[in-house]
N, C-alpha and C positions, 0 to 999 in steps of 0.2 A: 295154472289159474283157473278156477271153475266158476261158473255162473251160478250165482246163490241161489239155493231152492227156495223160492216163493210158490205160494198157492198159485194155480193157474188162473183164478180170478184176478190177481195181481197183474199178471202179464196181459190179460186182455184188458184190464183197466189202463194200462200204460200204453198199450196199442190204441185204445180209444182216445186218449190224450193226445197222442202224438197225430194220431189223423186229424183230431180237431183243431189242432194248433195249425197244420198243414193247410187245411179249408179255410181258417180265418186268414191265413197269410194270402192266400188266393183271393178271396173275395175283399180284402184291403186293396190288393193290387188292381183288381178290376174296377173298384170304386175309384181309384185315383185316375185310371185311365178314361172312365166316363168323365168323370168331372173335368179333365183336361179337355175332353170334346166339347163340353158345355160350356167351358169358358171360352174355347175358341169359336165356338158358334155366337155366343154372345157379344165377342168382340167384333163379330160380322154382321152383328143386327139379326141374329137369329136367322141369317141368310145363308145357303150355300154359295160358295165362291163362283165366279163368272167362267173359269176355264180350269182345266186339270193341271195346267201349270201353277196356277194359284194355290190350289189344294196342295201341291208338292211345297212351295214356299219358296224364297230364294234361296236358301241354302241346299236345298234338295232334300229335304226332311219334312215329315208331317209334322203336325202339332205336338204326337206323342213322342217325338223325336226319332221316328224310324225312318231308314232310307227310304225315298220314292223314286224308284226308276221308271221315268215316265214312256221309255222305249217300250213298256210293257202294254201300255195305253194305247199305242197307236192301232189302227185299224179300229178305233171306237169312236163314236160321234157322243158329245156330252151335251145335253139338252138343259140348259140351266133352269133349275126351280129355285125360286128366290126366298122361300122360307123351309123350316124343318117341318112346317104343319101344314103344307101343302095337299091338295088331292092326292090321295094314293095311287088312282088310275093313270097320273103322268108319267110319260116315259123320261127316264132320266139319262139313261145310255142305251144306245143301239150300235151294231156293228156297221161300219161303213159300205160293206158289200156283204153279198150273202157268202158266208163262209160255211153253212152247215147244209148236209143233206137230209131231207125228211122222206122216209120210204112211204110211197103213197100208192095203193093199187092203181092201175097197172104200172105204176114207174114211180120215179123218184123226182122231189122238187126242190130246188134251191131255198134255203131259209136264211134267217137271222136270229141272233140273239138279242133279247131286249130286255132291260133290267127297269123297272116299274119304281115309283117314288116309296112304294112301301117295301121294297128290299125284294120282290118276287122277280125270278129270273125265268123266262119263258123262250121258247124258239118258235118263230112263226115263218110261215110261208112268205114268199116274197109279195104275192097278190095280197095275202093278209096284213104283212106289213105296210102295203101303201095305204090300206084303208087304216090303220091304226096310226099313222104318221099326220092323216087328214083329220081323225077324230082328235088326236093330241093336238093339234092346232086349233081347231074348233074348242076345245076345253080350255087352253091357255087364253083365248079370247074371251071366252064366258066368265073365266076367272080374273080376266082384267090382267094378265100377266104379259111383259114384254114378249114381243116375238121374237122367234130364232131367227137369228141372223142367214141371210139367204145364201152365203158362203157355207153354211153347216148344214143346209138341207140338203140331203140326195138328190141328186138330178132324178127327175121323174120316178119318184118313189114308187107310183102304181104300174111302172112297168115289170113285168116279171119276165 
């Protein structure tokens, strides 16, 4: 059985059609996932949930029906953000203890990873982290957001 001899332009055209169809399927899937995330947010009043356990749901799956392993979230502190249109400078997640090492001349400093409301992920030294937590609390107060529960605030964040 031999491949029919078609001009090369037909093969290029067939490849382009297959590529376009694959891309269309990929974009359709992304739209469905995005829509399910928007629907879930609207069900919760355009707000984010109060705890990581609520995000995982009762059945241990996300709104997109993906399994959620909350053991991966151990070691992190979630600072609730009530709406999706909140100030981008707010801290949403941070490590509960310094787990990173930043090399600074002449030595090293302990540091934490922080996730901001706009999705940025940065690593800050313990002294900078303490200042960020204080600044985040002030910003939350200025935006009239509910305060972070005391048991979720690290003990003495300014201590380095």
